[in-house]
Structures are given as structure tokens and as C-alpha cells.
KOLSE-657682 format. One record per residue: residue in three letters; x, y, z of N, C-alpha, C in turn. Coordinates in steps of 0.05 Angstrom, whole numbers, plus 5000, padded with zeros to 4 digits. Layout:
residues N
AlaXYZXYZXYZ;...
END
This chain:
residues 477
Met468735234081470035464099469535414126;Thr471535404143471235384173472535574185;Gln471335654208472135834229472235674253;Arg474535714272473935584295471835664317;Phe471135914316468936034333466636164316;Pro465036014306462836134287460636324309;Val460436574302459036714316456736824297;Pro453836834308451536924287451737214286;Gly451537274260451737524250454337674241;Arg456137544255458837624245460337484217;Gln459637214216461337084190459337194167;Arg459937434151458037464130459337624111;Leu457937604085459437714059457237914046;Cys458838134040456938394030456338314004;Ser454538423994454338413965455938563944;Leu455838473923457838613907457638883907;Thr454538913900453939183890454239423914;Arg454439233938454939473960457739483973;Cys459139243964462139293973464539273956;Leu464239213934466439153911466339423894;Leu468139603897468339863889465639973885;Pro465040113900462140223905461240383883;Leu463140593877462340843860462640723825;Thr464140523823464040413793461240263794;Phe461240083814458439913812455940103810;Ala455640323828454040513817453640593793;Leu455840663782455440803751454640563733;Phe455640293741454540063724451640023728;Leu451040003756447840023756446340283742;Leu447240483748445840683731445640693703;Ala447940523687448140503664446140273651;Gly444440173672442539943668443639613663;Cys446539603673448039343677448039223646;Gln447739393625448139313595451239243594;Pro451839043574454339003566455139203545;Val457439283542458339463519458239283494;Ser457039393472456339243450458939303428;Ala460439483431462339583415461039653389;Gly458539813389457039933367455439743350;Arg455539473362453639273348450639283352;Gly449439543361446739533368445439303385;Ser443739213370441939053390442138783384;Gln444838733373445438443368445338253389;Pro445338013393445537833414448137873432;Ala447337883453450037933474449137763501;Gly451237653511451037493532450737653560;Ala449237613578447937763603450737803621;Pro450837993631453438063649452938023676;Gly451537823674450837713709449037493705;Leu449137303727447537053722445137043738;Gly444537283758442437353773442337153793;Asp444137083807444736983835443037143858;Pro441837003868440137093887441837303911;Asn444037283910446137403932447437563918;Phe448937523897450637643872449837643845;Pro447937803845446737763811448837903795;Phe451138023801452738103778455237913776;Leu455437703798457637463789456837273765;Gly458637233750459037063725456837243705;Asn456837043682455737203655454236953638;Gly452737063625450636883612452336883579;Gly449836683571451336623541453136403529;Tyr455036263555456436103544456835913567;Asp458335683566458935463584462235453584;Val464035533601467035423603467635153608;Glu469235023591470034763593472734733605;His474134913599477034943608478335153608;Tyr480035213634482135443635484635383631;Thr486435543618489035453617490635793632;Leu491335723650492636033663495935983662;Asp497036183644499736193643500336453656;Leu501436393682502536643696505436683702;Thr506536883702508636943714508837073739;Val509637023763508937233784511637293799;Gln512037583795514537683812513237663838;Val514337463855513737513883514137743905;Ser516337853897518038033908516138343907;Asp515238363880513538583885510838503876;Asn509638263878507038213874505938293851;Thr506638203830505738293802505138033789;Ile503438043770502937863750502837913724;Ser504237743708504437783675502737493664;Gly500037563658498537313651497037243630;Thr497037033618495436983594492736743599;Thr490636823604488336633605487136533582;Thr487236283576485636173557483035963560;Leu480936083551478535973558477335803529;Arg477035533540475135413519472235373527;Ala470835473509467735443520466035443497;Thr463535343499461035333486459135573488;Ala458835653465456635823469453635713471;Ile451735823486449435713487447235863478;Gln448136083462446236273448447936413430;Pro446136523410448336693392449336913407;Leu451636983401453437223414454737363398;Ser454237663399456037883386457437943407;Thr457237953431458838063454458337823475;Phe460437803492459837633517461537773541;Asn461737763563462937863586464637593601;Leu467237733609468337583636468737753655;Asp469037613678469537763703472237803709;Leu473338083710476238143716476238433736;Leu477538383754477838613769480038743768;Gly481138983763483639113762485738983737;Phe488039023735489838953717489439123688;Thr491439183675492039243652491439043629;Val488739003613488838833590489838913565;Asp491838703557493538813532493138723512;Ala491338483504490038393482487938173487;Val486038163470483937913471483837823444;His484137593440483537433417481137213418;Val479137193401477837033402477536843373;Asn477736613379478236373356480936523340;Asp482836603353485636723337485436943320;Leu482937083328482537333313482537533337;Pro484137783331483537983346480938103355;Ala480438153380477838203387477738463402;Glu475438623396474838903412473638823441;Phe475238993458474138943485473739223498;Ser472139253523472039463538471739393569;Arg472139563585471639503612470239673625;Arg468739533647466639713661466539563692;Ala467039683714467939513739469239273736;His468039023747469438783740468438693715;Glu467038793695465838673675468638743646;Leu469238503636471038553613468938423591;Thr468038643573465738603547467638513525;Ile467238303511469238213489467138193464;Ala467938343437466638293416468338193397;Pro467137853389469137733372468737903344;Arg470437873325470637873301468637773285;Leu468237583290465737403278464037293299;Arg461437373296458637273313459736953318;Leu458936913344458536653351455736523351;Ser455536253339452536223340452235973364;Ala449835913371449335753395450635463381;Gly452135333409453235113401456035083389;Asp457035343383460035373380461635333396;Leu463735183392465935183414468135383405;Phe468635533426470635793419472535773437;Thr474735923428477535963447477736293451;Thr478036343475478936603483480936653495;Val483236813486485936823499485637173508;Ile486337163535486937473546489237483557;Arg490937713549493237753554493138043576;Tyr494437983605493938203620496338243640;His496438463657498738453675497938693698;Gly499638653717498838873740499038713766;Arg498738913788499038823815495938733822;Pro495338493832492538403838492338493865;Glu489838573872488538673901486638503909;Ala486838383935484338223945481838413952;Leu480138253953477738423962476938493989;Ala476838694003476638694028473838744035;Asp472238564054469838584061469438634091;Pro468038904093467838994120465838854141;Asp463938664125462638464144464138164149;Leu466438154136467637864140470537954143;Ala471538034169473938164177476537924176;Phe475137734177477437534176478537434148;Ile477937524130478437404099478337644082;Ser480437664067480537834037480137634018;Gln478337663998477637503981479537483957;Gly480537303947481637253924485637273930;Trp486537433916489637393914490737563938;Asn492237443956493237573984496437533981;Gln497937723991500237663995501537804022;Arg502737644039503537714069506637604068;Asp508237804077510537704089512137464070;Gly511837614039513437394024511837164014;Thr509337084027507836864017505636954006;Ile504536893985502436893963499736643968;Phe497936753970495536533975492836683962;Val491336443953488836513946486736393961;Val484736563972482236433979480136633965;Ser478236483950476236683931474036663943;Glu472936463963470036413965468636703975;Pro466836843962465236723935466436863908;Gly467837083911467837223885470437333878;Gly472337183891475237273890476037183866;Ala475737023850476936933830477937123809;Met476037313809476437523792479037723795;Thr480437693819482037813823484737733812;Trp485037523799487437403790487237283759;Tyr484337203752484437153722481237183713;Pro481637223690478537283679477437023675;Ser474837053684472936813688470136813685;Asn468636643681465636623685465936583717;Asn465536783733466036733760463736683776;His462836473771460536373787460136063793;Leu459635983814459335673823457735493802;Ser456135593787455035403771456235313744;Asp458235523736459735433712462435333719;Lys462735033722465034923727466334803703;Ala469334793709470834753688473334623699;Ser475134463678477634323684479434583680;Tyr482134553689484334743694486534623689;Thr488734793674491234713672492335053678;Met494635013703495635233714498235193704;Arg499935313694502535373692504035633702;Val505535623723506235843739509135893746;Thr510236093733513136143736514136343758;Val515936253774516936373797519936393796;Asp521136603809523736573820523936313839;Ala526236193829527635993855528836203881;Pro527936093905526935773914524035793915;Asn522335903907519235973908518435683905;Val516935553918514935343908511835443905;Val510735263884507935383873506135063881;Ala504435133899502034933900499935023891;Ala498134863880495834953864493634663866;Asn491334693855489434543848490634273830;Gly489334033841489933813823492533613823;Val493933533804496733393807499033583790;Leu500733553804503533703793504233493770;Ser504033603751504733453723507733473713;Asp509033713721511633813712512534003727;Thr514934023730516934253731518734303713;Arg519234553705521134593688522934793695;Val525534803694527534983705528935143686;Thr528835423683529635563666531735783678;Gly534035763684536135953691535235933729;Asn534536183734533136173766530436223766;Gln529336093744526436103751525235813743;Ile523035753756521635513753518835553746;Thr518035343734515135393719514135083733;Tyr511435153748510334923763507734843745;Val506934623733504934593716503234383738;Trp500434493740498734313749496034343740;Glu495134033736492734013719490533873737;Met487934043738485533943751484233853732;Ala483633643731482233443709479033473714;Gln478233463741475233473747474533753745;Pro471833793743470634073740470734173764;Met471334463766471834573793470634823785;Ala468934973807468435233809470535393813;Thr470035623802472435863806472735933828;Tyr470835923854472036033877473935813892;Leu473935593878475535353892478635383880;Ala479135533858482035543848483535653863;Met486035573866488135703888490435693871;Leu492235883889495435843888496535863916;Ala498335813924499935873944503535843930;Ile504636113938507336113927509036193947;Gly510736053959512836063979514935953986;Asp516035974010517835744024516135484034;Phe515135294020514035084028515334824020;Val515134604043516034384040513634164028;Arg514433974012512433794005512433524017;Val510433474030510433204048508833004036;Glu508832754029507232564015506632344036;Gly504432254031503731974043501431894020;Val500631614032498231524012495831404034;Gly493131444029491631334039491331004033;Ser489430894052489630594046488030494018;Glu486530694008485930663981487130703956;Gly489930823966492030903944491331183935;Thr489531313948490131633934492531763949;Leu494231913932496332013940495732263959;Ile496532313981496532483998499232684000;Arg498732933990500933133989500333383999;His501733444021501733724038503933894033;Tyr503434144035505034364030505234514057;Phe507634474071507834624099510634814093;Pro509535054114512235194118514935124127;Arg516935154118519235014126519934994151;Ala519735164169520435204189518635034209;Asp516234934201514334814216513534564205;Ala515234454186514334184174513833984192;Ala515933944211515933654224512933664241;Ala512633914255510533924275507933884259;Leu507333974236504733954219504633684205;Thr506933594202506733304187505433134205;Ala506033174233505033054262501833094258;Asn501533344257498633444254496733294241;Phe497433254214496133134190496932904183;Ala498332754206499032454199496332314190;Asn494132334203491632154197490632264171;Thr490832434154489032544139488232274121;Gly490232094108489531864093487131674103;Glu487431654133485131544148482931654146;Ile482431944150480332094148479032064118;Leu480532074097479732064073478931804067;Asp479431554075478431294076475931294089;Phe475131434112472731374126470531554110;Tyr471331734098469231904083468231744058;Ser470431634044470331484020468631224023;Asp468731094047466930884056464230984062;Leu463931194077461331304079459531474057;Ile461331584043459931774023460031623993;Gly462331503987462831433962466231493950;Asp467031363934469731403928470831723928;Tyr472831773932474032023937473832103907;Pro472732413904472332453878474832563858;Phe477232573865479332713855481632533855;Asp483932633849486332433839487832453866;Glu488432613879490632703904489032873926;Tyr489732893947489033123965491133173988;Gly490833393996492833514015491933794028;Val493433934042493134134054495834324045;Val495234604046497334814048496634954070;Val498434974089498735094111500335394112;Met498735574112500435874116502335884140;Pro504636064138506136074157505636294183;Phe502736344179502036564197498936504201;Pro497836574224494936584226493136684207;Leu490836534201488836664182485936654200;Gly485836484222483136464236480536304219;Phe481836134197479335984182481435814161;Ala480135584153480635424133478635424107;Leu479535414088478135364063478935164047;Glu476535014030476534764020477134783992;Thr479134963988480034973954480134663943;Gln479834623924479234333911482034203911;Thr482133953924484633763929486633923944;Leu486034133951488934263967487434463986;Ser486334424012485034584026487734814041;Val486735044043488035274052487635274084;Phe490135304099489435244129491335544141;Gly490535694156492535824174493535664191;Ile495935754200497635574220496235554247;Asp493935704252492935734286490535534280;Val489335424259487235284256487834974249;Thr489934864252491234604245490434364263;Leu487534334261486234154280484933894264;Glu484833694282483833494267480933484260;Ser479133614276476533694270476133864244;Val478034044239478334254218478934114191;Asn480733944193481933764174479233604161;Ala477833434182475533294176473633484161;His472833714170471033844162471833934127;Glu474134004125475134074097475033884080;Leu475433644089475533374074473033304066;Val470733314082468033304073467233464054;His467933714049467633864029468333834001;Gln470433623999471533543978469133363961;Trp467533243974465133143960462633313966;Phe462333423985459533623982460933883987;Gly460334083963461734333964463634353939;Asn465234193934467434153910466433953884;Ser465533753897464233573875461833583866;Val460133603894456833663885456733973897;Thr456234133881456634413885453734603881;Pro453034733902450934853903450635003876;Ala447635093867447535203839447635483852;Ala446835593873447035903878447735933907;Trp448536213913449836263935447936263960;Asn445536263950443636283980443036023988;Glu444635793977443735523990446335444005;Thr448035604013450635454028450135234050;Trp447935204055447934984077448134764062;Leu448134734037448734454020451634404021;Asn453034634029456234604036457034574064;Glu455934754074456934774102455134614125;Gly452434574117451434414134452234064131;Phe453034004112453833764106456733714123;Ala458633914115460933894130460933884162;Ser458734074168458934104193457533844209;Tyr456033714195455333474211456533224205;Leu457533164183459232924177462032984190;Gln463033214197465333304206465133104238;Lys462733134249462033054278462232724280;Leu461432624251461032314249463832194253;Trp465832354241468732274245469732214272;Ser468632424290469032464319467532194331;Glu465332154321463531954330464531694332;Arg466331604310467231354306469031264327;Asp470131454344472131404374470031434392;Leu468331704389467131744414464431634418;Gly463131514401459931404402457631604393;Ser455531504385453331644371451831784398;Glu452331644420450931814444452232084449;Leu455032144445455832404447455032584426;Thr454932444400454532634380451432754385;Asp449232564393446332614400446232814415;Asn447732794440448232984465448733254457;Gly450833254442452133524428450233654412;Met448433494394446933614372444533714390;Arg443533554413441633714430442433964441;Gln444534004451445434224460445734444442;Tyr446834384419446134604397443734664390;Tyr441634494389439034554385437634754406;Asn438234724433437034874453438735144448;Ala441535184445442535424442441235564416;Met440635404395439635514371436835644375;Gln435335504390432635594396432835854410;Gln434635864433434936144447435636374430;Met437536304410438436544391436436614371;Lys434436424366433036464346434036514319;Leu435936284314437436294288434936284267;Pro434936374246434036374219434436104207;Ala432136034187432535794171434935774155;Pro435935524152438135554133438135544106;Gly435335454096434135404064435835594046;Thr435335914048435836034033436536294045;Val439036364050439936544066441336764044;Gly441037064057442137274043445437274052;Glu446537454037449537464039450337494072;Arg449237624088449637674113449437344131;Asp448237154123448436944137449636734117;Met450936774100452236524083454136314098;Phe455636484118457436304129457036354161;Ser454136394172453736374195453136114209;Met452636094238451435824251448835734238;Thr447335924222445335894208445235634191;Val447435624177448635444153449735254165;Tyr451635274184453435084194451734944217;Glu450935014233449434834258446734794250;Arg445235014239442134924235442334754211;Gly443934824191444534664171444734354175;Ala446934334195447734054209444933904220;Trp443334054233441033924246439033754225;Val439133914197437833804180438233514177;Leu440633464175441733164168441433024193;His441833154218441432984244438632924251;Ala436933044236434233024244433132794224;Leu434032814203433732554178434532334196;Arg436332324204438132074212436431954237;Leu435632144252433832044272431331934265;Glu430032084241427331994234427531724217;Leu429931654206429631464185431831254195;Gly433831294217435631044226438431084208;Asp440530994217442630994206443230914176;Asp441630644170441930484143441130704124;Leu438230774128437430944107438531204101;Phe439631354125440331584122443231534103;Arg445131344111447531294099446931264067;Gln444631094060443831104032443131364017;Ile441331514028441031744018443331914017;Leu445531934031447732074029449431954003;Arg449531734000451431603980449731613950;Thr446731563952445831653923445431933918;Tyr445432113933445332383933448032433921;Tyr449732393935452532483920453332283890;Ala452632063890453031903865451731993841;Arg449432143849447532263826448032513815;Phe449332653834450332953826453533013828;Glu454532823827457632823826459232953804;Gly460333133809461233393791459633563778;Gly456933583791455633773779454133943801;Asn451934093797450834273816447734213822;Val447434263845444634193860443634433876;Thr440934363872439334563898438234343918;Thr437134493937435834393961433034213949;Ala431834253928430034083919431233813913;Asp433533803899434433593890435733353914;Phe436333513938436633343958433733203969;Ile431733363973429333283979428433073961;Ala428833103938428032903918429332643921;Val431832633929433432333933432232233961;Ala431732383982431032294006428232154003;Asn426632273987423732153981424531913967;Glu426131893946425831663930427131433949;Val429231483963430731293978429231174000;Ser427631334018426431274034424031174031;Gly422531204004420031073996418031244015;Arg418531514023416431624038416231954028;Asp414532084031414532364024415532534051;Leu417732574047418932704067419233024066;Thr417833144041417933344037416933614062;Gly414933534071413733704093415533664114;Phe416833474120418733394145421233544139;Leu422533584118425033694111424534004108;Asn422334084096421734324091421834504120;Gly420534384140420534434167423234484178;Trp425034344177428234354188429434594171;Ile428934564140430034724122429435004123;Tyr426635034123425635314118424435424134;Ser422935314156421635424178422935604196;Ala422235834198423636044221424035864248;Glu421735774259422035604287422735334279;Met424735194294425434934289423734774297;Pro423534504284421134344286422134164314;Ser420234024325420833884349423133654341;Ile425233544358426833334353425533044351;Pro425932944329424032654328425432464348;Glu423232284358423832144380423431854364;
END
């Protein structure tokens, strides 16, 4: 995620227990956070949360999702969804019940392995009791039919974004970081459980649907159009997105052959085509620096109104029309490698997303302006951060997840490593780290281990100082 003007202490997200439906969450906590077991006593149940350090009730235990199929009919005029979500998952423990995250909506029916299943609701927890108990290792399919009007999550500490499904002036868009996916489809809503996706979205013409991955089909039935999008590579739930409205698709190709496809508001398409004309060149730059682009296609979708931010939704980043800058485009492209393909295992390590994107964004500018300018700029940030006494980026609470702590102090972790080792070793560490964890989840410890291995040195103390120490270490000379 990018903001044009990051301000310490203002870019923050509240914990779910404090901000998402406070009354129902209070009741949920008083109930001991146990899933409803449909009268099955003490038989094995999946946990109703994954214990994330910042959002303990996001996600669910007991299973791993492999694929989501979303069949949605969206009435744009009244902002309603009639949906069927199908999950293919593997049980990682015996399960008499398991939970999915879904906020709002009326759930019409649930089936597990083609058999009707009992279900109950509490806050954002949808608890499902299969007719036949699942054993560890079982591959199972769950189908949930639901309908209603989705509502975004409003965060008083993050005024510039409403998480999840948004509708404004006849345009629908989804920006879900960190917990908004549950505002439009049932899921295991945590970044540690990544899956592939099929999205079949039906809308009235002339609306256009943009989503993650590859547009594999469009089907016209009367006045309705169904857009079929396939996201073949694993994706965290917060990166799943839709944009529905009056968009024009503009295509280009990077020098390595990756299809570039943008979706622009019709009235602004010509100007925005010029703004994003060098997207393929930026993509090729990072492919050379880090490794091959991890997905099949890339592009951006620009809203016809200001948002104040952009978000790196997988293969199709969301931009407000007020932040269509080359530097922001570079930032969101870096995230396709670091954040989307290589994803933190927990929400308290967002520096692994934002620190990497912030620093490598500067390397795109350095290509034309030179390394001296990068170094001078980083030293100015260093002096400013010392005066502000920014906390360490390594493990942050929800209030600092998207603050200068993770963006600029996080970027300094990489700059310090580069100064300490030189450009060649620094690049080798980046490439090895990415190649080793492509498509998966990582921790800070994983990054430190790769740095130690590639450099042939024990850099643990050096990196711990930059990542975890309250006071910033001295700049390597």
C-alpha cells in the first residue's frame, strides 16, 4: 500500500476486537471465542482464529484452502450480491466443525462434499458442521450460497480507506488489506493461507469487471455479461479484488513478453495511458533485479475519483486518480514480488512488504538519477527518523502497520545491508531470498538466514540492530 504523504502515527489499523462490530465482538469474547459445535460436544473443531499477533481472530484453524471459486451476480445499481463461493481445502486435523470468515449477508445454504451441512453465525464467524466428520488429510469441498448488500469496514484510525467492498458514484471496488475480504466472500481470511482463484462475475451491460489474474472468458446473455477471471498462482485473501464500472481496457507488452493490461475510467483513458506508458519498462527492471515476474499479466485499475492511496492487489493494483505517479507505480510493482508472491506470515511484520517496496522503488529512480542521490536522500530520512524517534520496524502493532516505521525505517534495513556488503552481494541476497520463498510465506528470521548464507557472514546482530533496536544504529561507512 502506498500513501503520497506518510505521517507517523496516522497510518494505522485498529484491531478487529476494537473496531469491527464492537458489541458482537464483545459478546464473542465473553463466550470464550469457541466455535459453535452444533451439539457435537467436545469433538474436534477448527480454531476460530489463527492467533495473529495483531488480529488474533482473522483466519481459522484446522484446514488449508487450495482454491476459491466465486460465482457472483452483482446488481451495481443497488449494490447487492447474490453469490456462491466454493472452497476446495485440505483438513490438517480431524474436524467435526470448522469456521469461515464472513461479515454480513444472509447465508442461504451450506454444503460440504455435496451434503447439506448445519451452520451458525456469530460476529464474522461462520461455523460449519459437516454431516460426516473430516479426517486429517481429507480433501473436501464446501459450497456457501449467500446474498445481501456488502458493507465496507470503517476504521477510525485509517480515515483514507474503508476495508473491503466499496461503492461510490456507480463504481464498485475492493481494497481489503488486512481484513476486508470477509465483506464480500467467505474465506480463511489470513495472509498465511494462500490459494488460487476463479471468479465468475455477472453484471448488467455496459459495466466492465476487472479482477485478479487472466480474463479467460466473457459470456453475454441478453443484457448481462459474465466475466471469468483466473488467478492461477497462490494469493492471500486481502489481495483479491474486483472493480466494476465504466472502464476501458488498454493493453501493452513488456520487453520480456508479459501482457500489460490496464483498466482506466473512460473519460480519462488517454491521459492515464500516457501516465502508465512505461509500466512494462519498470516491470522489466525489477525482473532483472529480483527475478522473473511471478504472474502471467500485470496492470493497474484507476478509480474515477481520488482515494489518497494505491494498493498492490495481485496482478492488478488499485489506484486513486490522484496518485497516478511513476513512483507509486514502481512501488506497487515491487509488491508483486515482495508482499504478493513472497508474503509475510503475520501482520506484525509488514516491513517485509512496505520496507522492501519503499527501498526498491528508490532503485528505479536511481537508475536515471544515480546512487549518490539515493544515498543522500536516505541519510536525510535517517536524520529525520532519529529526530522523530520512530520505533523499530521488526514487530509492529496494528497502529504502526502502515506508518513511516515500516516504510522508511524498513527501507533503511535494506540500505544499511547494501552499504555494509556492496551492490553485488546485496542483489544476490535479494534474488536468493525471493527465489527461495516464491509463492509462500516468510518471517524476518527467514530473511536474516538468507543474508547470512549468501554473505558468508553472521549478520544476525547487524540486522537485528536495524530491525528491532529502538535506537537506529550508526550508518555503515
